C-alpha positions in Angstrom: 111.0 39.0 6.6 108.1 36.3 6.5 107.6 35.5 2.8 107.0 31.6 3.4 103.5 30.6 2.3 103.9 27.8 5.2 103.2 30.1 8.0 103.8 27.7 10.8 107.3 26.9 9.4 107.9 30.9 9.2 106.7 31.3 12.7 109.3 28.8 14.0 112.1 30.7 12.8 110.7 34.6 12.9 110.6 36.5 15.8 107.3 37.8 16.6 106.0 40.2 19.4 103.4 38.4 21.7 103.2 40.0 24.8 101.2 43.1 26.1 100.3 45.0 29.1 98.9 48.0 27.4 97.9 51.2 29.1 100.3 50.7 31.9 101.8 54.0 32.8 105.1 52.4 33.8 105.5 49.9 30.8 103.8 49.5 27.5 104.2 46.3 25.4 102.9 46.2 21.8 102.5 43.6 19.1 104.7 44.3 16.4 103.5 44.3 12.8 104.2 41.0 10.4 104.6 40.8 6.8 101.8 37.9 6.6 98.5 39.3 5.6 95.7 40.1 8.3 92.3 41.0 7.6 90.4 42.7 10.5 87.0 41.2 10.5 85.4 43.5 12.8 81.9 42.5 13.7 78.9 44.6 14.8 77.3 41.8 16.6 76.8 41.9 20.2 73.3 40.4 20.5 72.6 37.9 23.1 72.7 34.2 22.1 71.6 31.0 23.9 74.1 28.1 23.5 72.5 24.7 23.5 75.1 22.7 22.2 78.7 23.9 22.4 80.8 22.5 25.3 77.8 20.5 26.3 76.2 23.2 27.9 72.5 24.2 27.6 70.9 27.5 28.4 74.2 29.3 28.9 73.8 32.9 27.9 76.5 34.2 25.5 77.0 37.8 24.6 79.2 38.7 21.5 80.4 41.5 23.6 81.0 40.1 26.8 81.2 36.4 26.1 79.7 34.7 29.1 80.5 37.5 31.4 82.1 38.3 34.7 83.8 34.9 36.4 82.6 34.2 39.9 84.9 32.2 42.2 82.1 31.8 44.5 79.8 30.1 42.3 82.4 28.3 40.2 84.0 26.7 43.2 80.5 26.0 44.7 79.7 24.2 41.6 82.8 22.2 41.7 81.8 21.0 45.2 78.3 20.3 44.1 76.5 23.3 45.9 75.1 26.6 44.9 78.0 28.8 46.1 79.0 30.5 49.3 77.4 33.3 51.3 78.5 36.9 50.8 81.4 38.3 53.0 82.5 41.9 53.5 84.4 43.4 50.7 88.2 44.0 51.1 87.9 47.2 49.3 91.0 49.6 48.4 93.4 48.0 45.9 91.9 44.4 46.5 88.9 45.3 44.4 89.6 42.6 41.8 89.5 39.9 44.3 86.1 41.4 45.6 84.6 41.7 42.1 85.4 37.9 41.2 84.1 36.8 44.9 87.4 35.4 45.8 87.1 36.2 49.7 84.0 34.2 49.8 86.0 31.1 48.5 88.9 32.0 51.1 86.4 32.0 54.0 85.5 28.5 53.2 89.3 27.4 53.3 90.0 27.3 49.7 93.1 29.2 48.9 94.7 27.5 46.0 97.0 25.2 48.3 98.6 22.1 46.3 97.9 23.7 42.9 100.6 24.8 40.5 100.1 27.5 37.9 102.6 28.0 35.2 103.2 31.6 34.2 104.5 31.6 30.6 105.8 35.1 30.4 108.8 37.5 30.8 109.8 35.5 33.8 109.1 35.9 37.4 111.1 37.9 40.2 111.2 34.8 42.5 113.0 36.8 45.2 110.0 39.3 45.6 108.9 39.2 49.5 105.3 38.7 48.3 106.1 35.9 46.0 109.1 34.0 47.2 107.3 31.4 49.4 105.0 30.5 46.5 107.4 29.8 43.8 107.4 26.1 42.5 110.6 24.1 43.0 111.6 21.0 41.1 112.2 18.8 44.0 113.8 16.2 41.4 116.6 18.6 40.4 119.9 19.2 42.5 120.7 23.0 42.2 123.9 24.1 40.4 125.3 20.7 39.8 125.3 21.0 36.0 123.4 17.6 35.7 119.9 16.9 34.4 119.0 15.0 37.5 115.4 14.5 36.6 116.4 13.6 33.1 113.6 16.0 31.7 116.1 17.6 29.1 116.7 20.7 31.1 119.9 21.2 33.4 119.4 22.8 36.9 115.7 23.8 36.2 115.3 24.3 39.9 112.3 26.8 39.5 111.3 26.6 35.8 113.1 27.3 32.6 114.0 30.2 30.2 112.9 29.1 26.7 113.8 32.4 25.3 117.5 32.2 26.4 117.8 28.5 26.5 118.8 28.5 30.3 117.4 28.4 33.7 117.6 32.1 34.2 114.0 32.7 34.8 114.3 36.2 36.5 111.9 38.9 35.1 113.7 42.0 33.9 110.8 43.3 32.3 107.9 43.4 35.2 105.0 41.9 33.3 105.4 38.3 34.4 106.0 39.3 38.0 102.8 41.6 37.9 100.8 38.6 36.4 102.2 36.2 39.0 101.2 38.6 42.0 97.7 38.6 40.8 97.6 34.9 40.9 99.4 34.0 44.0 100.7 37.0 45.8 101.0 35.8 49.3 98.4 36.6 52.1 101.1 38.2 54.4 99.5 41.6 55.5 101.2 43.7 53.1 101.4 44.3 49.4 98.7 42.4 47.3 96.9 39.2 48.0 96.6 36.9 45.0 93.3 35.1 44.0 94.8 31.9 45.1 97.3 33.1 47.5 98.4 29.6 48.7 99.0 28.3 44.9 102.5 27.8 43.5 103.9 29.7 40.6 106.0 27.8 38.1 108.0 30.5 36.1 108.5 29.5 32.4 110.3 32.5 30.5 109.1 32.4 27.1 109.5 36.1 26.4 112.6 38.3 26.3 113.2 41.5 28.3 111.6 43.6 25.8 108.2 41.4 26.0 108.7 39.7 22.7 109.5 36.1 21.8 109.1 33.2 19.3 106.1 30.9 18.8 108.3 27.9 19.2 109.4 29.1 22.8 105.7 29.2 23.6 105.0 26.0 22.4 107.9 24.3 24.2 106.9 26.2 27.3 103.4 24.7 27.3 105.0 21.2 27.0 107.5 21.8 29.8 104.7 23.1 32.1 102.5 20.1 31.4 105.2 17.5 31.7 106.7 19.1 35.1 103.5 19.0 36.9 101.5 22.3 36.3 97.8 22.2 36.9 97.0 25.5 35.1 99.1 27.5 32.4 98.4 31.2 32.2 99.1 32.9 28.7 98.9 36.4 29.2 100.4 37.0 25.8 99.3 36.7 22.1 100.0 37.5 18.4 97.9 38.0 15.2 98.3 34.7 13.6 97.5 31.0 14.3 100.4 28.5 14.5 100.2 24.8 14.3 103.0 24.1 16.9 101.1 26.1 19.8 97.6 24.5 18.6 99.1 21.1 19.3 100.7 22.2 22.6 97.4 23.4 23.8 95.6 20.2 22.8 98.3 18.3 24.5 97.9 20.3 27.6 94.1 19.7 27.6 94.6 15.8 27.0 97.0 15.8 30.0 94.4 17.5 32.4 96.0 20.9 32.5 93.9 24.0 32.1 95.1 26.8 30.0 93.6 30.4 30.5 94.6 33.1 28.0 94.3 36.8 27.5 91.9 38.2 24.8 94.3 41.1 23.8 94.1 44.9 23.8 93.4 46.3 20.6 89.7 46.6 21.0 88.8 44.4 18.3 86.0 42.2 17.6 87.8 38.9 18.2 90.6 37.8 20.4 94.2 37.4 19.5 96.0 34.3 19.2 96.1 31.7 21.0 93.0 32.9 22.6 91.2 32.1 19.4 91.7 28.6 20.2 89.3 28.8 23.2 86.6 27.2 20.9 88.3 24.1 21.6 90.6 24.5 24.6 91.0 26.4 27.8 89.4 29.8 28.6 90.1 33.2 26.9 89.6 36.4 29.2 88.7 39.9 28.5 89.2 42.8 30.9 86.6 44.8 32.9 87.0 47.8 35.1 86.0 48.1 38.8 82.3 48.9 37.8 82.2 45.7 35.7 82.3 47.7 32.5 84.2 46.0 29.4 87.5 48.0 28.9 87.5 49.9 25.6 91.0 48.3 24.8 89.7 44.7 25.4 89.1 42.4 22.5 85.6 41.0 22.2 84.8 37.4 21.9 84.0 37.5 18.1 81.2 36.1 15.9 81.9 32.5 16.8 80.9 31.3 20.3 84.2 30.6 22.3 84.9 30.2 25.9 85.2 33.8 26.7 84.8 35.3 30.2 85.6 38.6 31.6 87.8 39.4 34.6 89.4 42.7 36.4 91.9 44.3 34.0 92.0 48.0 34.4 94.4 49.6 36.9 95.0 46.5 38.7 97.6 46.5 41.6 100.2 43.7 41.8 103.8 42.7 42.2 106.7 44.1 40.2 110.6 43.4 40.5 112.6 44.6 43.3 109.8 44.5 45.9 107.8 47.2 44.3 104.1 47.2 43.1 102.2 49.0 40.4 99.1 49.4 38.7 98.8 47.8 35.4 96.0 47.5 32.9 95.3 45.0 30.1 93.7 41.7 29.3 97.0 40.5 30.6 95.8 41.2 34.3 92.4 39.8 33.5 93.7 36.4 32.5 95.5 35.7 35.8 92.4 36.4 37.8 90.7 33.5 36.0 93.6 31.4 36.4 93.5 32.1 40.3 89.8 31.2 40.1 90.8 28.0 38.4 93.3 27.2 41.1 90.6 27.7 43.9 88.4 25.4 42.1 91.2 22.5 41.6 91.8 23.1 45.4 88.3 22.3 46.1 88.2 19.4 43.7 91.3 18.1 42.3 89.1 15.5 39.9 87.9 18.2 37.6 89.0 17.7 34.2 89.8 20.7 31.8 86.6 20.4 29.8 84.6 20.4 33.3 86.5 23.3 34.5 85.6 25.2 31.4 82.0 24.1 31.4 81.7 25.3 35.0 83.3 28.5 34.6 81.0 29.3 31.6 77.9 28.2 33.6 78.7 30.3 36.6 79.9 33.4 35.0 78.0 36.7 35.1 75.6 36.3 32.2 74.1 33.0 33.6 74.8 33.4 37.4 73.1 36.9 37.5 70.9 37.0 34.6 71.4 40.5 33.3 73.8 42.4 30.8 73.5 45.7 32.7 77.2 46.2 31.8 76.7 46.0 28.0 77.5 49.2 26.4 76.3 50.6 23.0 79.3 50.0 21.1 80.3 48.3 17.7 77.0 49.2 16.3 74.7 46.7 17.9 71.2 47.6 17.7 69.5 49.0 20.8 66.4 47.3 22.3 63.8 49.5 20.7 65.4 49.0 17.2 65.2 45.3 17.8 61.7 45.6 18.8 61.0 47.4 15.7 62.9 44.9 13.5 60.9 41.9 15.2 57.5 43.7 14.8 58.3 44.1 11.1 59.1 40.4 10.7 55.9 39.4 12.4 53.8 41.8 10.5 55.3 41.5 7.1 57.0 38.1 7.0 54.8 35.8 9.1 51.6 34.6 7.0 50.6 32.3 9.8 49.4 35.1 11.7 46.6 35.7 9.3 43.7 34.9 11.7 40.7 36.6 13.2 42.9 37.7 16.3 45.5 40.5 15.8 49.1 39.3 16.0 49.8 40.4 19.4 46.3 39.3 20.6 46.9 35.8 19.3 50.1 35.7 21.1 48.8 37.3 24.3 46.1 34.6 24.7 48.8 32.0 24.1 46.8 30.4 21.0 49.5 30.7 18.5 52.5 29.5 20.6 52.7 26.2 18.9 52.0 27.6 15.4 54.4 30.3 15.6 56.8 29.4 13.0 59.8 31.3 14.2 60.6 34.6 15.8 63.9 35.1 17.7 66.4 32.4 17.3 69.3 34.6 17.1 68.5 36.4 20.5 66.6 34.8 23.2 67.6 36.1 26.7 67.9 39.4 28.4 68.3 41.8 25.6 65.1 40.5 23.8 63.3 39.4 27.0 61.2 42.3 27.4 60.2 42.3 23.7 59.2 38.5 23.8 56.8 39.6 27.0 55.4 42.2 24.9 54.4 39.7 22.1 53.1 37.5 24.5 51.2 39.6 26.8 50.7 42.7 24.5 51.7 44.9 27.5 48.2 44.2 29.0 47.6 44.1 32.9 46.1 40.6 32.1 49.0 38.3 31.6 46.8 35.3 31.3 48.1 34.0 34.6 51.6 33.1 33.4 54.5 33.2 35.9 58.1 33.0 35.3 58.4 29.4 34.8 55.6 29.6 32.0 57.5 32.3 30.5 60.8 30.3 30.4 59.0 27.4 28.9 57.3 29.6 26.3 60.7 31.3 25.4 62.0 27.9 25.0 59.4 26.8 22.6 59.8 29.8 20.6 63.6 29.5 20.3 63.3 26.1 19.0 61.0 26.9 16.2 63.3 29.7 14.7 65.3 28.3 12.0 63.3 29.5 8.9 63.8 33.0 9.9 67.5 32.8 10.9 68.6 34.2 7.2 66.3 37.1 7.8 67.4 37.9 11.2 71.1 37.6 10.2 70.2 40.6 7.7 69.4 42.8 10.7 72.3 41.5 12.8 
């Protein structure tokens, strides 16, 4: 029972369930309840916002249902190299649809496969004997196997291929299947059978922080993060989560970031409006990932980004085929499967440019993900009660007609905007939702749905939208009333 008011002290002693691979027909892991209070702050906001200061990024499209959208390996690696991406290649199809969706084959065709990059998988362990993984398992070359001595003086005896923080030993074998499935998504070998991981030449560092049931302790996760950082991991994948924050994990995430290690976290499988922990810390460090299906539709079970802007992207997480113990394969679903897709993409980026810092990796991922790279929100569904476009139009018309005294002039409100004569006087209209969802509405205000668009092209439109967005503060409170 957790009765302590010091939640971090309580978490260091009390066992909590922190892993999931929901909706797998083979194995279902759940998060257990806790005596600590929890308030479900479900938000209905899924409108589009434009971030101009978070993460030092300008003009990045953010959606409160999809975050920054589908990750793109081709564009992310391209930007890491200073170019605009790579040309399309034929799709792999079939069970490799996840690699196709994140455009990994485009990167492979240019020689970037994750070689030399170490990805620590903090999970239920890894079946390091699996024939689709065994050549990609990290080895601690500073340690001599089975001599009972801590040869490298890192505090762990015979940690040849990682460490078991749940059991306090070097037994990292996966007897659950979750960690092995995650590992195959990241670095399944390209050997002509089974699966091909997103970064198929990367190395997996097994760090067992969860027991065979899929649950564990926050202390184990915190210590596992530090172990991965101190022993050479470039990326840490956390396909796990709990309901409540803990200082020890937050401090370990900050440590990882300060040491140049990128952390990728799953959002959780409750269909809630915000991620589970530690995904919530993606406002400061790392990336948090929601799950989409083969049609790039957000999975119903996937937790959304929440009302605060965080580094949230999406990746394949519905019926994903990957490795499980005993040389077998299976289809699992969950944000646990989405996170390793992004970890694999990051491995490709670091293979292409090893000088990238965690902050730069995050910035590139955000700037090249679906909402920004492709400019549409075609996969946004009408969920959580957000207002459809026609209702948004009506609300904005009401704001303009009833609350904007500056439009009292000889022209109609729409005429004035159509002729471009009130742009600089326009007090504020759309601060909460520039971008795709409201783009058509802005055009209607500017052009009054006339055939004569005053000769303005797309560049002019972008400039006008920018001007409008910069003048919006007075109406922010009013807009928040509607959204």
